[in-house]
N, C-alpha and C positions, 0 to 999 in steps of 0.2 A: 805812592805815599805810604808811610809806615802804617797809618791807621787803616788803610785799605787792606794791607797784608794781615793785620790782626783780625779782620772780619772773615778771613777765609775759613771754611770748615776744615776739620781735621782730615788730613790725607797722609797716610803713612808713606806714600810714594813721593810726596813733596812736603816734608815737615818744615815747620817754621821754627827756627832756633834764634834766640837772642843771645848776643855775646857782649861782655864788657870786661874791663880790667881795672885794677886799682892798686896803687902802691900802699904798702903797710910798713910802719916803723917797728923794728924789733927793739923792745925795751926790757931792761933788766932792773930788778929791785936793788937798791943800795943798802937797804936795811930789811931785816926779816919782818914780814907783815905779822900783825897780831890777829890770830883767827877770832871769829865771832864766838861769843859765849852767851849764856842765858841773859837776856836783857841788854846785851852790848853788841853792837855791830862790829864787823871786821874793820881793822884799821891799817892803812897803808901810808907810808911816808911820802910826802909830796916830791921828794927828790928821786930821780931815776937815772939810769945809765943807758945811753943809746948804743945799740949793738948792730947798727946798719939797717938795711932795708930788704924787703922782699916784695914780690908782686903776686897779686891774686888774679888769675884768669877764671872767669865764670861763664858757662853757657847753660841756658835753660830752654826747655821746650814748654811754652805756656799751656798748650792744650793737653799735655800729658802729665804735667806736674813733676817732670824729671829735670834734674840739673847735674852738671858736671863741673867740678872745681879743680884747678891745678895751681900749685904754689911754685913759683920760680924765683931764682935769685935776682933776675933782672927782667926788664920789659923791653926786649930788643925785637928786631925784625925776625930773627931766627926763633925766638921764644913764641912769637905769635904764629909763625908758620907751623911749628910743631904742634901747637895747640889746635890749629885748624885741621891738621892731619888727624888728631884724636877725635875731633867732632865728626869728621868724615867716616872714620872707622866705626863710630857709634851708630851711624846711619848708613851702613854699607849697602843695605837693601833698598835704599831710596833711589829714585830716578834723578831727583834734583833736590838740593837742600837750600831753602831760603834762609839766609843769615842776615839778621838785623844787627847793625853795629854803628859806631860813630866814625867820623872821618879822620881818625888818627893817621899820622904820616907813615906808620908802619903797616897799615892795612892796604897794601898795594901788591900787584902781581910780582914786583921785584923782590919782595920778601920771600916768596916761595922759590924764586929762581936762585936766591942766595942760599937757601936751605937744601934744595933738592936738585937732581939733574933735570935739564929742561923738559924731557918727556913727562916725568912725574909731576913737575911743577905745573905744566899746562893741564894735565889730566886732573890734578887736584883743583885748580882754579875753575875748570869747566864743570866740576861737580856742584858748584854753588851758584845761586842767584843772590847777589849782594844788594841789600837795601840799606842805605845810609840814613841815619837820623839827620835832620837839618842842623845847620850851624846854630849854636846856642840852644839846641833842642835835644840834647842827649837824654833828658828826662823822659823822652818818649820811648826809650828803650826799656823794656820790662826787665832786662838783666840788671839794670841799675837798681831796681826795686829789690831784686834778689840779693844784690850786694849789700844793700842797706839792712836787710834781714840778717844776712850773715854777720855783719858788723855788730848789730845789736844783740844777737843771740850767742855769738861765739868769739868774736875778735875784740870786743870792747873791754879788754883787760890786758895787763902787761905779759907779754911772752917774749923771751929773749933769744930764741933760736928758731931757724926755719923748720927744723925737724918737728918741733912741738907744734908750730903753726899748721904744718901739713897734717899731723896726726889729728888735731882738733877739728880742722876743716873737713877732713875725710869722714869723721864721725858725724859732723853736722850734715854733710851731704847725704849720708845714708839715712839719717833720721828724717830729713825733709823728704827724701824720695820714698821712704817706706810709708810716710803719712800721705803721699801723693798731694803735697801742698801746692796750690796754684795761686796765681796772682788774680785778684778780682779787678780786672781792667774795665773801667767805665768811661774813659775819655773817648769821645766819638769825633767823627769828622765835623758834625755840626758844632760841637764844643770848640773845635780847632778854628772854625771860621770866625768865632767870636774872640777867643783868647789870642789867636795868632793872626788876627785880621791884617796886620801890617805885612804879612808874607803873601797875602793873596792879591792878585791884580784887581784893580777897580776899573769899571767902565763908566766914563762920564758922558752925560748927554751932550 
């Protein structure tokens, strides 16, 4: 179970990494915003122009306070496979990487075999121990918390092109990593037995 994985002590040979992804809308202003001035807040017109979408991949290592973010144009099997390869490179000295993620239909071995030759795809798949969050329980993934922080601190404003999003996200990533910011996770297995009681089997007399 995910919560049992979170209780593991730090082991550089078997790091625990949480991964999540989220689409973002690219939005442009239709009128020039009025900047703030003494006693007056900045003002933005309620109208905007949609400039398409991009996708945010995020991987974080809860016990080290490190995270890696990648912006892609789409959220396809190939995009996920290439991001998985980057996670593996970041932990090339590990014996096995425990990866916590949800059950998205792209998170399958076939995605790797579409992106890489079979020997490399199998070797990459074997480098990971995959731990999936339960159905309707994606909030148990710490990477989702990091994504919420990223949205609140960096992406909660209008940006109209993927290059700008990538630049801002890269700066946020470095800022958080330099601060060694960690998630204060307090949800335990005992809490789960209460909150998620419907998911546990019951024994009747």
